[in-house]
C-alpha positions, 0 to 999 in steps of 0.5 A: 630692041623691039622685044616687048613690041614683038611679044605684045603682038603675038596673038597669044600675048594679048597685047602685053609683054611681061616687062621682066621677061622682056628685060631678061630676053634683051639681057640674054641676047647681050650676055651671049654676044659679050661672051662669044666676042670675050671667048674670041678675044681670049683666043687672041691673048698671048697667054691663051693657056691660062684663059681656057676655063674663061673660053669654055665658060664663055662658050657655054654661057653664050650657048645657054643664053641663046637658047634661053632667049629663043625659048622665052620669045616663044609665046604660043603654047608656052611652058612656064615651068620649063622657062623658069628652069632655063632661067634658073639655069642662065642665072647659074652659068652667068654667075660662073661665067662673070666669076671667072671673067672677073678673075681675068678683068684687071688684065683684059677689058673684054673679060671686064665687059663680059663680066658686067654683061653676065652680072646684068643677065644674071640679075634680069633672069632672076627677076624674070624667074621670080615673076614668071608663074 
């Protein structure tokens, strides 16, 4: 991805992109995509009623990650306190979504893949949270 180059090229970026924030933005995009696809795949399963909680968490996680990635990518007039709160929210929702997908990972490969994306995003957001001033 070009995330780091784009942030560094921003006039207020000073030619630098914080590595932990770049990693978090990329993980947020990947997690949102995995969650969207997992929700859609869950809807195609025969026992869809058993996957309702998974579908809802997938969709919530995808929306929150998409929003956080967009906000984190905007470096002009940035508000680091607000970004930290968003990153913490992502840590929490990714943990919940990964736990729920983990309950189904043995039967559904899409849930296993989503669980892994959520765990990676949780870790990346936690690291960025620690590094954002």
